[in-house]
C-alpha positions as CSV (number, residue, x, y, z in Angstrom):
1,M,-5.2,26.3,12.3
2,N,-2.8,24.0,14.1
3,F,-2.4,20.4,12.8
4,L,-0.7,17.4,14.4
5,F,0.0,14.3,12.2
6,V,1.0,11.1,14.0
7,H,2.3,8.1,12.1
8,Q,5.1,5.7,13.3
9,N,6.6,5.9,9.8
10,F,5.8,9.6,9.2
11,P,4.9,10.9,6.7
12,G,3.3,7.6,5.6
13,Q,-0.1,8.3,3.9
14,F,0.1,11.9,5.1
15,R,2.9,13.1,2.9
16,H,1.0,15.2,0.5
17,V,-1.6,16.7,2.8
18,A,0.9,17.6,5.6
19,A,3.2,19.3,3.1
20,A,0.3,21.2,1.5
21,L,-0.9,22.5,4.9
22,A,2.6,23.5,5.9
23,G,2.9,25.5,2.8
24,M,0.0,27.7,3.8
25,D,0.8,30.7,6.0
26,R,-2.3,30.3,8.0
27,H,-1.5,26.9,9.3
28,R,1.1,25.4,11.7
29,V,2.0,21.7,11.3
30,F,3.6,19.4,13.8
31,A,4.2,15.7,13.5
32,I,5.1,12.8,15.7
33,G,6.9,9.6,14.4
34,E,9.1,6.8,15.6
35,S,12.6,8.0,16.0
36,A,14.2,5.1,14.2
37,N,12.1,5.6,11.1
38,L,12.7,9.3,11.1
39,K,16.5,8.9,11.2
40,N,18.2,10.0,8.1
41,R,14.9,10.7,6.4
42,P,14.9,13.9,4.2
43,Q,12.9,16.8,5.6
44,L,9.4,16.7,4.1
45,H,8.8,20.4,4.4
46,P,10.6,23.2,6.3
47,G,7.3,24.3,7.9
48,I,6.8,20.9,9.6
49,T,8.2,20.4,13.1
50,V,8.8,16.7,13.6
51,V,9.2,15.1,17.0
52,G,10.4,11.5,17.5
53,Y,9.6,8.9,20.1
54,Q,11.2,5.7,21.1
55,P,8.7,2.8,21.5
56,K,9.2,0.4,24.4
57,Q,9.3,-3.3,24.0
58,A,6.3,-5.1,22.7
59,G,4.3,-7.7,24.6
60,S,6.3,-9.9,27.0
61,P,6.5,-13.7,26.5
62,G,4.3,-14.2,29.5
63,T,1.4,-12.3,27.9
64,H,-1.3,-14.3,26.1
65,H,-0.2,-14.4,22.4
66,Y,-3.5,-12.8,21.3
67,L,-2.6,-9.8,23.5
68,R,1.1,-9.3,22.8
69,E,0.5,-7.0,19.9
70,F,-2.0,-5.0,21.8
71,E,0.3,-4.7,24.8
72,G,2.9,-3.4,22.4
73,A,0.3,-0.9,21.0
74,V,-0.5,0.3,24.6
75,R,3.2,0.9,25.3
76,R,3.6,2.7,22.0
77,G,0.5,4.8,22.7
78,Q,2.0,5.8,26.1
79,E,5.2,7.0,24.4
80,V,3.3,9.0,21.8
81,A,1.2,10.5,24.6
82,R,4.4,11.6,26.4
83,A,5.7,13.2,23.2
84,A,2.3,15.0,22.8
85,I,2.4,16.2,26.4
86,R,5.8,17.7,25.8
87,L,4.5,19.6,22.8
88,K,1.5,20.8,24.9
89,E,3.8,22.0,27.7
90,K,5.6,24.1,25.1
91,G,2.4,25.7,24.2
92,F,1.3,23.8,21.1
93,R,-2.5,23.1,20.9
94,P,-3.7,21.3,17.8
95,D,-7.1,22.1,16.3
96,V,-6.9,18.8,14.4
97,V,-5.1,15.6,15.2
98,V,-4.6,13.2,12.3
99,C,-3.4,9.7,13.2
100,H,-3.0,6.2,11.8
101,P,-4.3,4.1,14.7
102,A,-3.1,0.6,13.7
103,W,-0.1,0.6,15.9
104,G,-1.7,2.2,19.0
105,E,-0.4,5.7,18.5
106,S,-3.9,7.2,18.8
107,L,-4.9,5.5,22.0
108,F,-4.4,8.3,24.4
109,L,-4.2,11.4,22.2
110,M,-7.8,12.2,22.9
111,D,-6.9,12.5,26.6
112,V,-3.9,14.8,25.9
113,F,-5.8,17.0,23.5
114,P,-9.5,16.7,24.4
115,D,-10.5,19.9,22.6
116,A,-9.1,18.9,19.2
117,R,-10.9,17.3,16.3
118,H,-9.5,13.8,16.0
119,V,-9.3,12.2,12.5
120,S,-8.1,8.6,12.1
121,Y,-6.9,7.0,9.0
122,F,-8.8,3.7,8.8
123,E,-6.8,1.5,6.4
124,Y,-7.9,-2.1,7.1
125,Y,-10.2,-3.9,9.5
126,Y,-9.5,-7.6,9.9
127,H,-12.1,-10.3,9.5
128,P,-11.7,-14.0,10.4
129,I,-13.3,-14.8,7.0
130,G,-13.9,-12.9,3.7
131,G,-10.6,-11.1,3.6
132,D,-6.9,-11.9,3.6
133,V,-7.2,-14.5,6.5
134,G,-7.8,-17.9,5.1
135,F,-8.0,-16.7,1.5
136,D,-5.0,-18.7,0.2
137,P,-5.0,-22.5,0.5
138,D,-1.2,-22.4,0.6
139,F,-1.5,-20.6,3.9
140,P,-4.7,-22.0,5.6
141,S,-6.0,-20.3,8.7
142,T,-6.7,-22.1,11.9
143,F,-9.4,-21.5,14.5
144,D,-6.7,-20.0,16.6
145,D,-5.9,-17.5,13.8
146,R,-9.5,-16.5,13.5
147,C,-9.7,-15.8,17.2
148,R,-6.4,-13.9,17.2
149,V,-7.6,-11.7,14.3
150,R,-10.7,-10.6,16.3
151,V,-8.4,-9.3,19.1
152,K,-6.1,-7.7,16.5
153,N,-8.8,-5.1,15.8
154,T,-8.8,-3.9,19.4
155,T,-6.7,-0.7,18.8
156,Q,-8.9,0.2,15.8
157,L,-12.1,-0.4,17.7
158,L,-10.9,2.0,20.4
159,A,-9.9,4.5,17.7
160,L,-13.3,4.2,16.0
161,E,-15.0,5.0,19.3
162,A,-12.7,8.0,20.0
163,A,-12.4,9.5,16.6
164,D,-14.5,12.5,15.5
165,A,-14.0,11.5,11.9
166,G,-12.1,9.0,9.7
167,I,-10.6,8.5,6.3
168,S,-10.4,5.3,4.2
169,P,-8.7,5.3,0.8
170,T,-11.2,3.1,-1.0
171,I,-14.9,2.1,-0.7
172,W,-14.0,-1.5,-0.1
173,Q,-11.6,-0.7,2.7
174,K,-14.3,1.5,4.4
175,R,-16.8,-1.3,4.1
176,R,-14.5,-3.6,6.1
177,Y,-15.3,-1.6,9.2
178,P,-18.3,-2.3,11.4
179,E,-21.5,-0.7,9.9
180,E,-22.3,1.2,13.1
181,F,-19.0,3.2,12.7
182,R,-19.0,3.8,8.9
183,R,-20.9,7.1,9.2
184,K,-17.7,8.6,10.6
185,I,-15.5,7.6,7.7
186,R,-15.1,9.5,4.4
187,V,-13.5,7.8,1.4
188,I,-10.6,9.9,0.2
189,H,-7.6,8.4,-1.5
190,E,-4.2,9.9,-0.8
191,G,-3.9,10.5,-4.6
192,I,-1.5,9.8,-7.4
193,D,0.4,12.7,-9.0
194,T,-0.7,11.8,-12.6
195,S,1.4,14.8,-14.0
196,E,4.5,12.9,-12.8
197,V,3.3,9.4,-13.2
198,C,2.5,9.4,-16.9
199,P,3.3,7.7,-20.1
200,D,6.7,8.5,-21.7
201,S,7.5,7.0,-25.1
202,D,11.2,7.8,-24.6
203,A,11.5,5.9,-21.4
204,V,14.3,3.3,-21.2
205,L,15.4,0.8,-18.6
206,D,18.8,-0.8,-18.3
207,I,19.1,-4.0,-16.2
208,G,22.5,-5.7,-16.5
209,D,23.2,-6.1,-20.2
210,Q,19.5,-5.6,-21.1
211,H,18.5,-2.3,-22.6
212,M,14.7,-2.0,-22.7
213,K,12.5,0.6,-24.2
214,K,8.9,1.4,-25.0
215,G,7.7,-1.1,-27.7
216,D,9.9,-4.0,-26.5
217,R,8.1,-7.1,-25.2
218,V,8.3,-6.5,-21.5
219,I,6.2,-8.0,-18.7
220,T,6.4,-6.2,-15.4
221,Y,5.4,-7.0,-11.8
222,V,5.9,-4.6,-8.8
223,A,5.4,-5.1,-5.0
224,R,7.0,-3.4,-2.0
225,N,8.1,-6.9,-1.1
226,L,7.9,-10.2,-3.0
227,E,5.4,-12.2,-0.9
228,P,2.2,-14.2,-1.2
229,Y,-0.1,-11.4,-0.1
230,R,0.7,-9.7,-3.5
231,G,0.5,-13.0,-5.4
232,F,4.2,-13.4,-5.9
233,H,4.0,-17.2,-5.6
234,M,1.2,-17.3,-8.3
235,L,3.4,-15.2,-10.6
236,M,6.4,-17.5,-10.1
237,R,4.3,-20.6,-10.7
238,A,2.9,-19.1,-13.9
239,L,6.3,-18.2,-15.3
240,P,6.7,-21.5,-17.3
241,D,3.4,-21.0,-19.0
242,I,4.0,-17.3,-19.6
243,Q,7.4,-18.1,-21.2
244,E,5.8,-20.7,-23.4
245,Q,3.3,-18.1,-24.6
246,C,5.9,-15.4,-24.9
247,P,9.3,-17.0,-25.5
248,D,11.1,-13.8,-26.3
249,A,9.6,-11.6,-23.5
250,Q,11.7,-10.0,-20.8
251,I,10.1,-10.3,-17.3
252,V,11.0,-7.5,-14.8
253,I,10.1,-8.2,-11.2
254,V,10.5,-5.2,-8.8
255,G,10.4,-5.6,-5.0
256,G,12.4,-6.3,-1.8
257,D,12.9,-9.6,0.0
258,E,11.3,-8.6,3.3
259,V,7.8,-9.4,4.5
260,S,5.3,-6.6,4.8
261,Y,2.2,-8.8,5.4
262,G,1.3,-12.3,6.6
263,K,3.5,-15.1,7.7
264,K,7.3,-15.0,7.4
265,P,9.2,-17.7,5.4
266,P,11.4,-20.2,7.2
267,E,14.4,-18.8,9.1
268,G,17.1,-17.7,6.7
269,R,14.9,-17.9,3.6
270,T,13.1,-15.4,1.5
271,Y,9.9,-16.0,-0.6
272,R,12.0,-15.3,-3.7
273,S,14.5,-18.0,-2.9
274,L,11.7,-20.5,-2.0
275,Y,9.9,-20.0,-5.3
276,V,13.0,-19.8,-7.5
277,E,14.0,-23.2,-5.9
278,E,10.5,-24.6,-6.5
279,M,10.5,-23.6,-10.2
280,K,14.2,-24.5,-10.8
281,S,14.7,-25.6,-14.4
282,L,11.1,-25.0,-15.5
283,V,12.0,-21.3,-16.0
284,D,14.5,-19.6,-18.3
285,W,16.0,-17.4,-15.7
286,S,18.1,-15.4,-18.2
287,R,14.9,-13.6,-19.2
288,V,13.7,-13.0,-15.6
289,H,15.2,-9.9,-13.9
290,F,14.8,-9.3,-10.2
291,T,15.7,-5.7,-9.6
292,G,15.1,-5.4,-5.8
293,R,13.7,-2.0,-4.8
294,L,14.4,0.8,-7.2
295,P,14.7,4.6,-7.0
296,Y,11.4,6.1,-7.9
297,I,12.4,7.4,-11.3
298,H,13.7,4.0,-12.3
299,Y,10.5,2.4,-11.0
300,L,8.4,4.8,-13.1
301,N,10.5,3.8,-16.2
302,V,9.6,0.1,-15.4
303,L,5.9,1.1,-15.7
304,R,6.5,3.3,-18.8
305,I,8.2,0.6,-20.9
306,S,5.8,-2.2,-19.7
307,T,3.8,-4.1,-22.4
308,V,1.8,-6.0,-19.8
309,H,1.8,-5.2,-16.1
310,I,0.7,-7.9,-13.6
311,Y,-0.9,-6.9,-10.3
312,L,-2.1,-9.7,-7.9
313,T,-3.3,-9.3,-4.4
314,Y,-5.2,-11.0,-1.6
315,P,-8.5,-9.2,-0.6
316,F,-6.4,-6.6,1.3
317,V,-5.2,-3.0,1.1
318,L,-5.0,-1.8,-2.5
319,S,-1.4,-0.9,-3.5
320,W,-0.5,2.5,-4.8
321,S,1.5,0.7,-7.4
322,M,-1.6,-0.5,-9.2
323,L,-3.0,3.0,-9.6
324,E,0.4,4.3,-10.6
325,A,0.6,1.6,-13.3
326,M,-2.7,2.7,-14.6
327,A,-1.6,6.4,-14.5
328,A,1.5,5.4,-16.5
329,G,-0.7,3.9,-19.2
330,C,0.0,0.3,-18.4
331,L,-2.1,-2.6,-19.5
332,V,-2.9,-4.1,-16.1
333,V,-3.7,-7.7,-15.7
334,G,-5.1,-7.8,-12.2
335,S,-6.5,-10.4,-9.8
336,S,-10.3,-10.5,-9.6
337,T,-10.2,-9.8,-5.9
338,S,-12.5,-7.1,-4.3
339,P,-10.0,-4.2,-4.0
340,V,-8.9,-4.6,-7.6
341,Q,-12.5,-5.0,-8.9
342,E,-13.4,-1.6,-7.3
343,V,-11.1,0.1,-9.8
344,I,-10.6,-2.2,-12.8
345,R,-13.5,-3.1,-15.1
346,H,-12.6,-6.1,-17.2
347,G,-12.1,-5.3,-20.8
348,E,-12.6,-1.6,-20.3
349,N,-9.6,-0.2,-18.3
350,G,-7.8,-3.4,-17.5
351,L,-8.0,-7.2,-17.5
352,L,-9.0,-9.4,-14.6
353,V,-8.0,-13.0,-13.9
354,D,-8.6,-15.5,-11.1
355,F,-5.9,-15.1,-8.5
356,F,-5.4,-18.9,-8.3
357,R,-5.6,-19.8,-12.0
358,R,-2.1,-19.4,-13.3
359,E,-3.0,-20.9,-16.7
360,Q,-5.6,-18.1,-17.1
361,L,-2.9,-15.5,-16.1
362,A,-0.5,-16.9,-18.6
363,A,-3.1,-17.0,-21.4
364,T,-4.2,-13.4,-20.7
365,V,-0.7,-12.1,-20.5
366,G,0.3,-14.0,-23.7
367,D,-2.7,-12.6,-25.7
368,A,-2.0,-9.1,-24.5
369,L,1.7,-9.3,-25.3
370,N,1.2,-10.9,-28.7
371,N,-1.6,-8.5,-29.8
372,P,-0.7,-5.1,-28.2
373,A,-2.7,-3.0,-30.7
374,L,-5.9,-4.6,-29.6
375,Y,-5.4,-3.2,-26.1
376,E,-4.5,0.4,-26.7
377,E,-7.9,1.7,-25.8
378,I,-7.8,-0.2,-22.5
379,R,-4.4,1.5,-21.7
380,R,-5.9,4.9,-22.5
381,N,-8.9,4.2,-20.3
382,A,-6.6,3.0,-17.5
383,R,-4.9,6.4,-17.4
384,K,-8.3,8.2,-17.7
385,T,-9.5,6.3,-14.6
386,A,-6.4,7.3,-12.6
387,V,-6.8,11.0,-13.7
388,Q,-10.5,11.2,-13.2
389,H,-10.8,9.4,-9.8
390,Y,-7.3,9.4,-8.1
391,D,-5.4,12.5,-9.3
392,L,-3.6,14.1,-6.5
393,K,-3.8,17.8,-7.4
394,T,-7.2,18.1,-8.9
395,R,-9.2,15.6,-6.8
396,C,-7.7,13.9,-3.8
397,L,-5.7,16.6,-2.2
398,P,-8.3,19.3,-2.5
399,E,-10.9,17.0,-1.0
400,M,-8.6,16.0,1.8
401,L,-7.8,19.6,2.6
402,R,-11.5,20.5,2.7
403,Y,-12.2,17.6,5.0
404,L,-9.5,18.4,7.5
405,T,-10.0,22.2,7.6
406,S,-13.8,22.2,7.7
């Protein structure tokens, strides 16, 4: 079979399945991605032919602000269609096209390859209420925001109509989509390689002059970027109470200073600088370590030496990092928001706290840090959950391959 994967940041969520298909003699795999994102990226697999495209400018200033993002999506969709047509002219005919539709790349692929089976990755459908929009009182939504969010779903609605099938990584994310389209969507997570992401009693982590190892009192927090969507401001505001509960603990905070989701901070500022300034002398900063983004092996060691791992999120896309933390045997203290509650059962395979109650977060972290032996079974159950339900090799990848090749 011939497969075409399309993702502006290829491989994105398709890393494992694209490589697996390319490793089978009976399949040919092509991919299309944005040229700037592909530049200097290591080759995923020698059997994958990757084609780049250059997106045109996004919506113009004269376009209604609800429509600027959609105009950009249409322009992007046109460039992807042109790249697909060039592949077609060279004789490539995909049997299956797999695309993440959020940025508009899938808009015209059905017209280029009408005989293919089109599978879209449906990650998140926006709602004016009940999700990330308006969830946080620090960032209240306006009526204009709610109207804009309705229009934001335009590319996905077109993809839902055009797709033959779809994939969502979690049940909650699937249920975000309109009920009349859910029959098209299968829940299949991309998977966590739990043979690689696993506990290691010999793991160590060196940050500055701090040498940390398993058994030390270490509190960890991880996000791609340090921003409110992942509860970074709640963590920062809880630090004084956490340090009062755990005066000798080291706190390791992993993540970049960009913005992946939501509103950007004021020009020239980062959310880290804003909340460090807000907390000022209330925190003993000598025991708080901002690492920035880390190489994957160092990130895994952060999880492996963790005594308590904090994961907070708006009702939004569930992070791989939470499942990786569970696979590494972390004691996860997570926010009692819908995507987390789908995986974590309080007191069984993790602990849940109210996203906004920083005193509850501090008390829970303090008890877990001060009584680690009481939580060993929860750690074991966390890993068991990751292995049973989200393991890449035994569950997720085989299911994904069956779904795409059937």
